[in-house]
C-alpha positions as CSV (number, residue, x, y, z in Angstrom):
1,M,-10.7,26.2,18.8
2,C,-9.0,27.7,15.8
3,I,-9.8,26.4,12.4
4,G,-7.5,27.0,9.4
5,L,-8.9,28.2,6.1
6,P,-7.3,27.4,2.8
7,M,-7.0,30.8,1.0
8,Q,-5.8,31.5,-2.5
9,V,-3.4,34.4,-2.9
10,L,-4.7,37.1,-5.3
11,E,-2.0,39.7,-4.8
12,T,1.1,40.1,-2.6
13,G,2.8,42.9,-0.8
14,T,5.6,43.2,1.8
15,G,4.5,41.0,4.7
16,Y,0.9,40.5,3.5
17,S,-1.2,39.1,0.7
18,I,-4.8,39.7,-0.4
19,C,-6.4,36.2,-0.4
20,S,-9.8,34.7,-1.0
21,W,-11.8,31.8,0.1
22,G,-15.5,31.1,-0.3
23,G,-16.1,34.4,-2.1
24,E,-14.5,36.5,0.7
25,R,-11.3,38.6,0.3
26,R,-9.1,39.3,3.2
27,R,-5.7,40.9,3.9
28,I,-3.5,38.1,5.4
29,D,-0.3,38.5,7.4
30,T,2.3,36.4,5.5
31,R,5.4,37.1,7.6
32,L,5.5,33.5,8.9
33,V,5.6,31.8,5.5
34,D,8.0,31.4,2.7
35,A,7.7,33.5,-0.4
36,H,4.6,32.9,-2.4
37,R,2.9,34.1,-5.6
38,P,-0.6,34.8,-6.8
39,G,-2.5,31.6,-7.5
40,E,-0.8,29.7,-4.6
41,W,-2.6,28.5,-1.5
42,L,-2.1,29.4,2.2
43,L,-3.4,27.8,5.3
44,V,-4.7,30.7,7.3
45,F,-5.5,31.0,11.0
46,I,-7.0,34.3,12.3
47,D,-5.8,36.2,9.3
48,T,-2.3,34.9,9.6
49,A,-0.8,32.5,7.1
50,R,0.9,29.6,8.8
51,E,1.8,27.4,5.8
52,V,2.0,27.4,2.0
53,I,-0.1,24.4,0.8
54,S,-0.8,22.6,-2.4
55,E,-4.0,23.0,-4.3
56,E,-4.9,19.4,-3.5
57,R,-4.5,20.0,0.2
58,A,-6.5,23.2,-0.1
59,R,-9.3,21.1,-1.7
60,L,-9.1,18.5,1.1
61,V,-9.3,21.1,3.9
62,S,-12.2,22.9,2.1
63,N,-14.1,19.5,1.9
64,A,-13.5,18.9,5.6
65,L,-14.9,22.4,6.4
66,L,-17.9,21.7,4.2
67,A,-18.4,18.4,6.0
68,I,-18.4,20.1,9.4
69,E,-20.9,22.7,8.2
70,Q,-23.2,19.9,6.7
71,A,-22.9,17.7,9.9
72,S,-23.9,20.7,12.0
73,R,-27.1,20.9,9.9
74,G,-27.9,17.2,10.4
75,I,-26.6,16.1,7.0
76,T,-24.8,12.8,7.4
77,D,-24.1,11.8,3.8
78,I,-20.6,13.3,3.8
79,D,-18.3,10.4,2.9
80,H,-17.9,11.8,-0.6
81,L,-16.1,14.7,1.0
82,F,-13.3,12.4,2.3
83,P,-12.2,10.4,-0.7
84,D,-8.7,10.1,0.8
85,L,-10.1,8.4,3.9
86,V,-13.1,6.3,2.9
87,G,-12.3,2.6,2.5
88,R,-8.9,3.0,4.2
89,E,-7.9,1.4,7.5
90,P,-6.6,3.7,10.2
91,Q,-2.8,4.0,10.2
92,L,-0.6,4.2,13.3
93,P,1.8,7.1,13.3
94,D,5.4,6.1,12.5
95,F,6.6,6.6,16.1
96,L,4.1,4.0,17.4
97,R,4.7,1.3,14.7
98,S,7.9,-0.2,15.8
99,T,8.2,0.6,19.5
100,P,10.0,-2.2,21.3
101,T,8.4,-3.7,24.4
102,N,10.4,-4.1,27.6
103,S,10.8,-7.8,27.0
104,E,12.4,-7.2,23.6
105,E,14.9,-4.7,25.1
106,S,16.4,-7.3,27.5
């Protein structure tokens, strides 16, 4: 399994950026993403940026990673790390919402 890390761009070069997350600095391959600037956030998989993300999305991903870490230590009070999900009913994806049945097609 590959887990993406939200990393903040510190400096940029041709095809790479120096990024940080959780106090760690890494050289990240950025050839797969659009242009970006210091201060922006990237979603990084195995030292390769796959997507430029918002600061809000970076916070949500960081919270989810913290929840995984806490759950692995037996801490179950993690609802506060998912404010966008708590108290919300699950939603069907758009492609499943209005699928006609066979009887409706006739």
